[in-house]
All heavy atoms as TSV, in Angstrom:
chain	resi	resn	atom	element	x	y	z
A	1	MET	N	N	42.973	-51.590	119.543
A	1	MET	CA	C	42.959	-51.947	118.152
A	1	MET	C	C	41.480	-52.113	117.666
A	1	MET	O	O	40.730	-52.759	118.260
A	1	MET	CB	C	43.670	-53.293	117.972
A	1	MET	CG	C	43.786	-53.801	116.562
A	1	MET	SD	S	44.709	-55.327	116.349
A	1	MET	CE	C	46.355	-54.795	116.628
A	2	SER	N	N	41.201	-51.404	116.599
A	2	SER	CA	C	39.865	-51.455	116.079
A	2	SER	C	C	39.606	-52.811	115.373
A	2	SER	O	O	40.540	-53.542	115.045
A	2	SER	CB	C	39.612	-50.340	115.078
A	2	SER	OG	O	40.270	-50.508	113.898
A	3	GLU	N	N	38.361	-53.028	115.110
A	3	GLU	CA	C	37.950	-54.327	114.440
A	3	GLU	C	C	38.558	-54.341	113.079
A	3	GLU	O	O	38.965	-55.396	112.607
A	3	GLU	CB	C	36.472	-54.430	114.429
A	3	GLU	CG	C	36.008	-55.763	113.943
A	3	GLU	CD	C	34.483	-55.884	113.980
A	3	GLU	OE1	O	33.844	-55.228	114.760
A	3	GLU	OE2	O	33.925	-56.694	113.137
A	4	GLN	N	N	38.567	-53.239	112.390
A	4	GLN	CA	C	39.112	-53.134	111.050
A	4	GLN	C	C	40.632	-53.430	111.031
A	4	GLN	O	O	41.086	-54.212	110.150
A	4	GLN	CB	C	38.880	-51.714	110.430
A	4	GLN	CG	C	39.263	-51.557	109.001
A	4	GLN	CD	C	38.435	-52.164	108.007
A	4	GLN	OE1	O	37.372	-52.747	108.372
A	4	GLN	NE2	N	38.791	-52.198	106.788
A	5	GLU	N	N	41.304	-52.923	111.974
A	5	GLU	CA	C	42.771	-53.124	112.055
A	5	GLU	C	C	43.022	-54.610	112.428
A	5	GLU	O	O	44.008	-55.178	111.927
A	5	GLU	CB	C	43.414	-52.273	113.199
A	5	GLU	CG	C	43.423	-50.757	112.889
A	5	GLU	CD	C	43.828	-49.932	114.028
A	5	GLU	OE1	O	43.473	-50.240	115.136
A	5	GLU	OE2	O	44.511	-48.946	113.759
A	6	GLU	N	N	42.215	-55.225	113.314
A	6	GLU	CA	C	42.321	-56.581	113.655
A	6	GLU	C	C	42.106	-57.480	112.422
A	6	GLU	O	O	42.840	-58.438	112.253
A	6	GLU	CB	C	41.292	-56.891	114.730
A	6	GLU	CG	C	41.616	-58.132	115.521
A	6	GLU	CD	C	40.672	-58.333	116.678
A	6	GLU	OE1	O	40.721	-57.414	117.637
A	6	GLU	OE2	O	39.926	-59.272	116.707
A	7	LEU	N	N	41.127	-57.218	111.614
A	7	LEU	CA	C	40.848	-57.967	110.412
A	7	LEU	C	C	42.059	-57.899	109.476
A	7	LEU	O	O	42.452	-58.929	108.892
A	7	LEU	CB	C	39.627	-57.514	109.784
A	7	LEU	CG	C	38.299	-57.928	110.367
A	7	LEU	CD1	C	37.139	-57.151	109.675
A	7	LEU	CD2	C	38.151	-59.430	110.419
A	8	LYS	N	N	42.612	-56.721	109.315
A	8	LYS	CA	C	43.795	-56.560	108.430
A	8	LYS	C	C	44.982	-57.362	108.948
A	8	LYS	O	O	45.700	-57.966	108.210
A	8	LYS	CB	C	44.164	-55.062	108.303
A	8	LYS	CG	C	43.265	-54.347	107.365
A	8	LYS	CD	C	43.731	-52.856	107.229
A	8	LYS	CE	C	42.779	-52.144	106.246
A	8	LYS	NZ	N	43.149	-50.720	106.060
A	9	LEU	N	N	45.127	-57.359	110.267
A	9	LEU	CA	C	46.232	-58.118	110.872
A	9	LEU	C	C	46.079	-59.609	110.654
A	9	LEU	O	O	47.020	-60.229	110.281
A	9	LEU	CB	C	46.342	-57.790	112.400
A	9	LEU	CG	C	47.342	-58.704	113.160
A	9	LEU	CD1	C	48.748	-58.284	112.695
A	9	LEU	CD2	C	47.212	-58.322	114.676
A	10	PHE	N	N	44.857	-60.090	110.815
A	10	PHE	CA	C	44.585	-61.531	110.646
A	10	PHE	C	C	44.805	-61.861	109.166
A	10	PHE	O	O	45.303	-62.996	108.812
A	10	PHE	CB	C	43.245	-61.902	111.104
A	10	PHE	CG	C	43.105	-61.998	112.616
A	10	PHE	CD1	C	42.093	-61.344	113.258
A	10	PHE	CD2	C	44.074	-62.638	113.362
A	10	PHE	CE1	C	41.939	-61.429	114.623
A	10	PHE	CE2	C	44.001	-62.697	114.714
A	10	PHE	CZ	C	42.944	-62.092	115.381
A	11	GLU	N	N	44.398	-61.032	108.252
A	11	GLU	CA	C	44.571	-61.258	106.817
A	11	GLU	C	C	46.103	-61.361	106.507
A	11	GLU	O	O	46.535	-62.202	105.710
A	11	GLU	CB	C	43.929	-60.183	105.959
A	11	GLU	CG	C	42.432	-60.322	105.877
A	11	GLU	CD	C	41.772	-59.136	105.198
A	11	GLU	OE1	O	42.459	-58.215	104.667
A	11	GLU	OE2	O	40.519	-59.044	105.156
A	12	LYS	N	N	46.892	-60.464	107.112
A	12	LYS	CA	C	48.338	-60.349	106.884
A	12	LYS	C	C	48.934	-61.631	107.432
A	12	LYS	O	O	49.825	-62.231	106.802
A	12	LYS	CB	C	48.878	-59.166	107.559
A	12	LYS	CG	C	50.335	-58.870	107.247
A	12	LYS	CD	C	50.739	-57.520	107.824
A	12	LYS	CE	C	52.116	-57.165	107.404
A	12	LYS	NZ	N	52.557	-55.872	107.967
A	13	ILE	N	N	48.512	-62.106	108.568
A	13	ILE	CA	C	49.075	-63.356	109.209
A	13	ILE	C	C	48.747	-64.540	108.298
A	13	ILE	O	O	49.597	-65.365	108.053
A	13	ILE	CB	C	48.537	-63.491	110.661
A	13	ILE	CG1	C	49.154	-62.466	111.539
A	13	ILE	CG2	C	48.810	-64.970	111.164
A	13	ILE	CD1	C	48.533	-62.352	112.899
A	14	GLU	N	N	47.504	-64.630	107.809
A	14	GLU	CA	C	47.056	-65.776	107.012
A	14	GLU	C	C	47.833	-65.796	105.716
A	14	GLU	O	O	48.291	-66.868	105.258
A	14	GLU	CB	C	45.610	-65.647	106.752
A	14	GLU	CG	C	45.065	-66.832	105.946
A	14	GLU	CD	C	43.511	-66.628	105.653
A	14	GLU	OE1	O	42.873	-65.772	106.148
A	14	GLU	OE2	O	43.036	-67.556	104.928
A	15	LYS	N	N	48.050	-64.606	105.119
A	15	LYS	CA	C	48.809	-64.586	103.877
A	15	LYS	C	C	50.248	-65.006	104.105
A	15	LYS	O	O	50.865	-65.782	103.293
A	15	LYS	CB	C	48.847	-63.123	103.365
A	15	LYS	CG	C	49.506	-63.001	101.986
A	15	LYS	CD	C	49.550	-61.557	101.522
A	15	LYS	CE	C	50.283	-61.482	100.240
A	15	LYS	NZ	N	50.862	-60.235	99.946
A	16	GLY	N	N	50.858	-64.579	105.200
A	16	GLY	CA	C	52.234	-64.982	105.563
A	16	GLY	C	C	52.385	-66.469	105.786
A	16	GLY	O	O	53.297	-67.134	105.331
A	17	LEU	N	N	51.382	-66.992	106.498
A	17	LEU	CA	C	51.440	-68.481	106.716
A	17	LEU	C	C	51.221	-69.310	105.439
A	17	LEU	O	O	51.904	-70.266	105.258
A	17	LEU	CB	C	50.277	-68.849	107.715
A	17	LEU	CG	C	50.535	-68.551	109.147
A	17	LEU	CD1	C	49.284	-68.742	109.987
A	17	LEU	CD2	C	51.714	-69.291	109.750
A	18	SER	N	N	50.393	-68.809	104.577
A	18	SER	CA	C	50.173	-69.518	103.300
A	18	SER	C	C	51.436	-69.434	102.470
A	18	SER	O	O	51.838	-70.434	101.872
A	18	SER	CB	C	48.981	-68.790	102.583
A	18	SER	OG	O	48.789	-69.412	101.379
A	19	GLU	N	N	52.061	-68.313	102.398
A	19	GLU	CA	C	53.328	-68.179	101.602
A	19	GLU	C	C	54.453	-69.030	102.167
A	19	GLU	O	O	55.156	-69.657	101.482
A	19	GLU	CB	C	53.762	-66.722	101.585
A	19	GLU	CG	C	52.920	-65.776	100.720
A	19	GLU	CD	C	53.283	-64.329	100.776
A	19	GLU	OE1	O	54.287	-64.030	101.527
A	19	GLU	OE2	O	52.667	-63.564	100.127
A	20	SER	N	N	54.467	-69.055	103.493
A	20	SER	CA	C	55.500	-69.865	104.150
A	20	SER	C	C	55.332	-71.331	103.856
A	20	SER	O	O	56.314	-72.070	103.596
A	20	SER	CB	C	55.491	-69.588	105.660
A	20	SER	OG	O	56.397	-70.396	106.327
A	21	PHE	N	N	54.086	-71.794	103.952
A	21	PHE	CA	C	53.781	-73.233	103.612
A	21	PHE	C	C	54.122	-73.576	102.244
A	21	PHE	O	O	54.727	-74.577	101.930
A	21	PHE	CB	C	52.282	-73.488	103.924
A	21	PHE	CG	C	51.859	-74.931	103.663
A	21	PHE	CD1	C	52.348	-75.922	104.511
A	21	PHE	CD2	C	51.021	-75.234	102.678
A	21	PHE	CE1	C	51.941	-77.283	104.234
A	21	PHE	CE2	C	50.703	-76.548	102.413
A	21	PHE	CZ	C	51.137	-77.521	103.184
A	22	GLU	N	N	53.740	-72.670	101.253
A	22	GLU	CA	C	54.085	-72.925	99.900
A	22	GLU	C	C	55.592	-72.947	99.656
A	22	GLU	O	O	56.030	-73.853	98.932
A	22	GLU	CB	C	53.454	-71.847	98.982
A	22	GLU	CG	C	53.650	-72.086	97.551
A	22	GLU	CD	C	52.911	-71.070	96.661
A	22	GLU	OE1	O	51.989	-70.410	97.135
A	22	GLU	OE2	O	53.358	-71.007	95.460
A	23	ASN	N	N	56.297	-72.107	100.289
A	23	ASN	CA	C	57.751	-72.123	100.190
A	23	ASN	C	C	58.379	-73.423	100.716
A	23	ASN	O	O	59.323	-74.026	100.153
A	23	ASN	CB	C	58.403	-70.893	100.872
A	23	ASN	CG	C	58.179	-69.590	100.195
A	23	ASN	OD1	O	57.886	-69.582	99.014
A	23	ASN	ND2	N	58.183	-68.523	100.964
A	24	LEU	N	N	57.838	-73.923	101.838
A	24	LEU	CA	C	58.240	-75.136	102.421
A	24	LEU	C	C	57.975	-76.288	101.383
A	24	LEU	O	O	58.874	-77.144	101.231
A	24	LEU	CB	C	57.558	-75.423	103.804
A	24	LEU	CG	C	57.781	-76.781	104.395
A	24	LEU	CD1	C	59.281	-76.871	104.876
A	24	LEU	CD2	C	56.869	-76.932	105.529
A	25	LEU	N	N	56.796	-76.395	100.861
A	25	LEU	CA	C	56.495	-77.411	99.891
A	25	LEU	C	C	57.430	-77.363	98.724
A	25	LEU	O	O	57.970	-78.429	98.314
A	25	LEU	CB	C	55.049	-77.264	99.356
A	25	LEU	CG	C	53.914	-77.701	100.298
A	25	LEU	CD1	C	52.567	-77.372	99.646
A	25	LEU	CD2	C	54.043	-79.191	100.577
A	26	ARG	N	N	57.722	-76.174	98.215
A	26	ARG	CA	C	58.580	-76.080	97.037
A	26	ARG	C	C	60.029	-76.536	97.382
A	26	ARG	O	O	60.676	-77.176	96.623
A	26	ARG	CB	C	58.620	-74.637	96.497
A	26	ARG	CG	C	57.345	-74.243	95.878
A	26	ARG	CD	C	57.295	-72.923	95.164
A	26	ARG	NE	N	56.010	-72.603	94.661
A	26	ARG	CZ	C	55.434	-73.054	93.606
A	26	ARG	NH1	N	56.029	-74.010	92.945
A	26	ARG	NH2	N	54.245	-72.703	93.242
A	27	ARG	N	N	60.500	-76.045	98.554
A	27	ARG	CA	C	61.865	-76.539	98.949
A	27	ARG	C	C	61.945	-78.029	99.132
A	27	ARG	O	O	62.907	-78.649	98.593
A	27	ARG	CB	C	62.259	-75.861	100.269
A	27	ARG	CG	C	62.918	-74.539	100.139
A	27	ARG	CD	C	63.629	-74.081	101.416
A	27	ARG	NE	N	62.845	-74.376	102.678
A	27	ARG	CZ	C	62.012	-73.557	103.232
A	27	ARG	NH1	N	61.786	-72.383	102.705
A	27	ARG	NH2	N	61.422	-73.862	104.325
A	28	LYS	N	N	60.964	-78.591	99.793
A	28	LYS	CA	C	61.025	-80.041	100.016
A	28	LYS	C	C	60.832	-80.806	98.637
A	28	LYS	O	O	61.509	-81.867	98.464
A	28	LYS	CB	C	59.972	-80.465	100.983
A	28	LYS	CG	C	60.404	-80.101	102.405
A	28	LYS	CD	C	59.477	-80.751	103.431
A	28	LYS	CE	C	59.963	-80.739	104.716
A	28	LYS	NZ	N	60.746	-81.927	105.120
A	29	ALA	N	N	60.031	-80.315	97.773
A	29	ALA	CA	C	59.825	-80.961	96.480
A	29	ALA	C	C	61.146	-80.898	95.647
A	29	ALA	O	O	61.522	-81.922	95.056
A	29	ALA	CB	C	58.714	-80.275	95.673
A	30	ALA	N	N	61.805	-79.825	95.754
A	30	ALA	CA	C	63.107	-79.703	95.005
A	30	ALA	C	C	64.162	-80.597	95.547
A	30	ALA	O	O	65.005	-81.097	94.821
A	30	ALA	CB	C	63.684	-78.200	95.117
A	31	LEU	N	N	64.068	-80.880	96.891
A	31	LEU	CA	C	65.032	-81.818	97.511
A	31	LEU	C	C	64.482	-83.281	97.514
A	31	LEU	O	O	65.149	-84.125	98.085
A	31	LEU	CB	C	65.261	-81.352	98.918
A	31	LEU	CG	C	65.964	-80.018	99.044
A	31	LEU	CD1	C	66.011	-79.563	100.533
A	31	LEU	CD2	C	67.434	-80.057	98.538
A	32	ASP	N	N	63.419	-83.529	96.880
A	32	ASP	CA	C	62.713	-84.858	96.770
A	32	ASP	C	C	62.531	-85.402	98.134
A	32	ASP	O	O	62.824	-86.633	98.403
A	32	ASP	CB	C	63.645	-85.746	95.893
A	32	ASP	CG	C	62.831	-86.941	95.350
A	32	ASP	OD1	O	61.603	-86.796	95.239
A	32	ASP	OD2	O	63.450	-88.047	95.149
A	33	GLN	N	N	61.969	-84.619	99.074
A	33	GLN	CA	C	61.702	-85.089	100.390
A	33	GLN	C	C	60.151	-85.296	100.633
A	33	GLN	O	O	59.396	-84.998	99.658
A	33	GLN	CB	C	62.149	-84.050	101.452
A	33	GLN	CG	C	63.638	-83.874	101.472
A	33	GLN	CD	C	64.122	-82.812	102.424
A	33	GLN	OE1	O	63.386	-81.897	102.795
A	33	GLN	NE2	N	65.375	-82.803	102.745
A	34	ASP	N	N	59.815	-85.847	101.801
A	34	ASP	CA	C	58.510	-86.166	102.114
A	34	ASP	C	C	57.896	-85.130	103.064
A	34	ASP	O	O	58.650	-84.385	103.713
A	34	ASP	CB	C	58.355	-87.508	102.799
A	34	ASP	CG	C	58.736	-88.683	101.913
A	34	ASP	OD1	O	58.510	-88.576	100.667
A	34	ASP	OD2	O	59.224	-89.697	102.348
A	35	MET	N	N	56.561	-85.048	103.119
A	35	MET	CA	C	55.872	-84.220	104.003
A	35	MET	C	C	55.015	-85.127	104.911
A	35	MET	O	O	54.576	-86.196	104.521
A	35	MET	CB	C	54.855	-83.253	103.350
A	35	MET	CG	C	55.516	-82.233	102.377
A	35	MET	SD	S	56.369	-80.931	103.370
A	35	MET	CE	C	55.003	-80.122	104.097
A	36	VAL	N	N	54.843	-84.719	106.178
A	36	VAL	CA	C	54.062	-85.514	107.111
A	36	VAL	C	C	52.860	-84.694	107.533
A	36	VAL	O	O	52.996	-83.584	108.002
A	36	VAL	CB	C	54.804	-85.943	108.336
A	36	VAL	CG1	C	54.006	-86.724	109.329
A	36	VAL	CG2	C	56.051	-86.719	107.949
A	37	PHE	N	N	51.656	-85.233	107.240
A	37	PHE	CA	C	50.390	-84.555	107.554
A	37	PHE	C	C	49.644	-85.463	108.509
A	37	PHE	O	O	49.898	-86.674	108.624
A	37	PHE	CB	C	49.574	-84.309	106.297
A	37	PHE	CG	C	50.151	-83.434	105.319
A	37	PHE	CD1	C	50.770	-83.866	104.177
A	37	PHE	CD2	C	50.169	-82.036	105.485
A	37	PHE	CE1	C	51.400	-83.058	103.253
A	37	PHE	CE2	C	50.728	-81.194	104.568
A	37	PHE	CZ	C	51.346	-81.717	103.440
A	38	ALA	N	N	48.625	-84.919	109.140
A	38	ALA	CA	C	47.730	-85.687	109.990
A	38	ALA	C	C	46.440	-85.948	109.191
A	38	ALA	O	O	45.893	-85.046	108.555
A	38	ALA	CB	C	47.389	-85.007	111.284
A	39	ASP	N	N	45.953	-87.180	109.161
A	39	ASP	CA	C	44.689	-87.549	108.527
A	39	ASP	C	C	43.546	-87.070	109.426
A	39	ASP	O	O	43.701	-86.521	110.466
A	39	ASP	CB	C	44.634	-88.965	108.060
A	39	ASP	CG	C	44.578	-89.968	109.180
A	39	ASP	OD1	O	44.319	-89.556	110.388
A	39	ASP	OD2	O	44.703	-91.162	108.894
A	40	GLU	N	N	42.296	-87.374	108.935
A	40	GLU	CA	C	41.109	-87.024	109.686
A	40	GLU	C	C	41.038	-87.639	111.091
A	40	GLU	O	O	40.308	-87.138	111.943
A	40	GLU	CB	C	39.847	-87.316	108.918
A	40	GLU	CG	C	39.641	-88.784	108.561
A	40	GLU	CD	C	40.397	-89.150	107.278
A	40	GLU	OE1	O	40.948	-88.270	106.564
A	40	GLU	OE2	O	40.449	-90.332	106.988
A	41	ASN	N	N	41.811	-88.755	111.300
A	41	ASN	CA	C	41.785	-89.384	112.668
A	41	ASN	C	C	43.005	-88.953	113.525
A	41	ASN	O	O	43.273	-89.488	114.585
A	41	ASN	CB	C	41.815	-90.911	112.495
A	41	ASN	CG	C	40.572	-91.405	111.820
A	41	ASN	OD1	O	39.449	-90.931	112.116
A	41	ASN	ND2	N	40.732	-92.337	110.904
A	42	GLY	N	N	43.837	-88.098	112.982
A	42	GLY	CA	C	44.944	-87.582	113.689
A	42	GLY	C	C	46.197	-88.460	113.541
A	42	GLY	O	O	47.205	-88.198	114.144
A	43	GLN	N	N	46.114	-89.415	112.633
A	43	GLN	CA	C	47.213	-90.332	112.365
A	43	GLN	C	C	48.110	-89.717	111.339
A	43	GLN	O	O	47.695	-89.069	110.436
A	43	GLN	CB	C	46.695	-91.692	111.829
A	43	GLN	CG	C	45.815	-92.447	112.810
A	43	GLN	CD	C	46.523	-92.752	114.132
A	43	GLN	OE1	O	47.673	-93.257	114.069
A	43	GLN	NE2	N	45.897	-92.406	115.256
A	44	PRO	N	N	49.464	-89.953	111.518
A	44	PRO	CA	C	50.452	-89.414	110.513
A	44	PRO	C	C	50.220	-89.961	109.153
A	44	PRO	O	O	49.958	-91.186	109.009
A	44	PRO	CB	C	51.737	-89.744	111.080
A	44	PRO	CG	C	51.590	-90.614	112.235
A	44	PRO	CD	C	50.079	-90.705	112.562
A	45	ARG	N	N	50.338	-89.171	108.156
A	45	ARG	CA	C	50.270	-89.567	106.718
A	45	ARG	C	C	51.467	-88.980	106.029
A	45	ARG	O	O	51.660	-87.754	106.023
A	45	ARG	CB	C	48.955	-89.089	106.154
A	45	ARG	CG	C	48.748	-89.464	104.727
A	45	ARG	CD	C	47.306	-89.002	104.247
A	45	ARG	NE	N	47.208	-87.634	104.214
A	45	ARG	CZ	C	47.174	-86.888	103.102
A	45	ARG	NH1	N	47.299	-87.382	101.908
A	45	ARG	NH2	N	47.070	-85.588	103.170
A	46	ILE	N	N	52.288	-89.860	105.427
A	46	ILE	CA	C	53.468	-89.412	104.700
A	46	ILE	C	C	53.169	-89.319	103.195
A	46	ILE	O	O	52.684	-90.230	102.655
A	46	ILE	CB	C	54.661	-90.341	104.986
A	46	ILE	CG1	C	54.963	-90.383	106.509
A	46	ILE	CG2	C	55.869	-89.930	104.176
A	46	ILE	CD1	C	55.939	-91.349	106.943
A	47	VAL	N	N	53.513	-88.168	102.645
A	47	VAL	CA	C	53.215	-87.921	101.249
A	47	VAL	C	C	54.467	-87.258	100.649
A	47	VAL	O	O	55.164	-86.489	101.337
A	47	VAL	CB	C	52.062	-86.932	101.055
A	47	VAL	CG1	C	51.768	-86.646	99.629
A	47	VAL	CG2	C	50.834	-87.485	101.775
A	48	THR	N	N	54.831	-87.591	99.414
A	48	THR	CA	C	55.933	-86.911	98.815
A	48	THR	C	C	55.607	-85.401	98.655
A	48	THR	O	O	54.464	-85.056	98.413
A	48	THR	CB	C	56.308	-87.494	97.421
A	48	THR	OG1	O	55.159	-87.179	96.509
A	48	THR	CG2	C	56.565	-88.956	97.411
A	49	ALA	N	N	56.593	-84.578	98.805
A	49	ALA	CA	C	56.410	-83.146	98.721
A	49	ALA	C	C	55.968	-82.794	97.333
A	49	ALA	O	O	55.111	-81.819	97.209
A	49	ALA	CB	C	57.665	-82.426	99.123
A	50	ARG	N	N	56.365	-83.475	96.284
A	50	ARG	CA	C	55.939	-83.175	94.996
A	50	ARG	C	C	54.378	-83.410	94.819
A	50	ARG	O	O	53.727	-82.626	94.210
A	50	ARG	CB	C	56.667	-83.971	93.924
A	50	ARG	CG	C	58.090	-83.543	93.815
A	50	ARG	CD	C	58.870	-84.310	92.812
A	50	ARG	NE	N	60.291	-83.906	92.851
A	50	ARG	CZ	C	61.180	-84.442	92.172
A	50	ARG	NH1	N	60.967	-85.489	91.485
A	50	ARG	NH2	N	62.419	-83.945	92.290
A	51	LYS	N	N	53.930	-84.487	95.402
A	51	LYS	CA	C	52.492	-84.800	95.329
A	51	LYS	C	C	51.724	-83.741	96.133
A	51	LYS	O	O	50.674	-83.248	95.680
A	51	LYS	CB	C	52.192	-86.150	95.879
A	51	LYS	CG	C	50.769	-86.593	95.777
A	51	LYS	CD	C	50.603	-88.027	96.222
A	51	LYS	CE	C	49.113	-88.335	96.224
A	51	LYS	NZ	N	48.787	-89.679	96.770
A	52	ALA	N	N	52.219	-83.485	97.319
A	52	ALA	CA	C	51.582	-82.430	98.120
A	52	ALA	C	C	51.507	-81.067	97.436
A	52	ALA	O	O	50.506	-80.328	97.520
A	52	ALA	CB	C	52.315	-82.255	99.470
A	53	LEU	N	N	52.620	-80.689	96.787
A	53	LEU	CA	C	52.620	-79.413	96.089
A	53	LEU	C	C	51.666	-79.417	94.944
A	53	LEU	O	O	50.961	-78.432	94.767
A	53	LEU	CB	C	54.094	-79.141	95.557
A	53	LEU	CG	C	54.249	-77.812	94.799
A	53	LEU	CD1	C	53.941	-76.616	95.567
A	53	LEU	CD2	C	55.724	-77.765	94.206
A	54	ALA	N	N	51.581	-80.499	94.191
A	54	ALA	CA	C	50.628	-80.618	93.093
A	54	ALA	C	C	49.166	-80.461	93.574
A	54	ALA	O	O	48.353	-79.747	93.056
A	54	ALA	CB	C	50.816	-81.941	92.325
A	55	GLU	N	N	48.935	-81.078	94.773
A	55	GLU	CA	C	47.557	-81.084	95.357
A	55	GLU	C	C	47.293	-79.616	95.820
A	55	GLU	O	O	46.159	-79.164	95.599
A	55	GLU	CB	C	47.559	-81.990	96.463
A	55	GLU	CG	C	46.303	-82.800	96.667
A	55	GLU	CD	C	46.431	-83.753	97.830
A	55	GLU	OE1	O	46.924	-84.915	97.564
A	55	GLU	OE2	O	45.995	-83.406	98.980
A	56	TYR	N	N	48.283	-79.031	96.422
A	56	TYR	CA	C	48.121	-77.622	96.907
A	56	TYR	C	C	47.820	-76.714	95.767
A	56	TYR	O	O	46.985	-75.853	95.863
A	56	TYR	CB	C	49.369	-77.236	97.627
A	56	TYR	CG	C	49.427	-75.812	98.110
A	56	TYR	CD1	C	48.683	-75.428	99.267
A	56	TYR	CD2	C	50.087	-74.803	97.461
A	56	TYR	CE1	C	48.721	-74.117	99.668
A	56	TYR	CE2	C	50.169	-73.569	97.832
A	56	TYR	CZ	C	49.453	-73.189	99.036
A	56	TYR	OH	O	49.473	-71.842	99.423
A	57	GLU	N	N	48.562	-76.786	94.701
A	57	GLU	CA	C	48.369	-75.922	93.578
A	57	GLU	C	C	47.041	-76.114	92.842
A	57	GLU	O	O	46.431	-75.209	92.363
A	57	GLU	CB	C	49.548	-76.102	92.532
A	57	GLU	CG	C	50.790	-75.512	93.023
A	57	GLU	CD	C	51.987	-75.661	92.135
A	57	GLU	OE1	O	51.950	-76.629	91.252
A	57	GLU	OE2	O	52.942	-74.869	92.197
A	58	SER	N	N	46.584	-77.388	92.858
A	58	SER	CA	C	45.298	-77.662	92.195
A	58	SER	C	C	44.076	-77.214	92.971
A	58	SER	O	O	43.048	-76.869	92.487
A	58	SER	CB	C	45.142	-79.160	91.942
A	58	SER	OG	O	44.917	-79.846	93.142
A	59	ASN	N	N	44.333	-76.968	94.295
A	59	ASN	CA	C	43.234	-76.484	95.185
A	59	ASN	C	C	43.245	-74.975	95.366
A	59	ASN	O	O	42.406	-74.415	96.103
A	59	ASN	CB	C	43.337	-77.165	96.540
A	59	ASN	CG	C	42.929	-78.699	96.464
A	59	ASN	OD1	O	42.211	-79.014	95.610
A	59	ASN	ND2	N	43.551	-79.439	97.286
A	60	ARG	N	N	44.196	-74.297	94.810
A	60	ARG	CA	C	44.299	-72.831	94.968
A	60	ARG	C	C	43.318	-72.168	94.152
A	60	ARG	O	O	42.753	-72.400	93.222
A	60	ARG	CB	C	45.669	-72.389	94.643
A	60	ARG	CG	C	46.598	-72.451	95.725
A	60	ARG	CD	C	47.786	-71.598	95.711
A	60	ARG	NE	N	48.411	-71.386	94.375
A	60	ARG	CZ	C	49.388	-70.664	94.160
A	60	ARG	NH1	N	50.057	-70.117	95.156
A	60	ARG	NH2	N	49.877	-70.517	92.946
């Protein structure tokens, strides 16, 4: 696999992961559920999916 093909593959994977994460946020927000993230110390942080989605959209 050439370097160019490898870069395209990684871009495709990154795009798929990003779309999947956004879909997860939207589904959980619609169901009024929470998301669990790790903070900078590795500790769990619970956030409503609506808040997480709003944060995600503002950072895009």
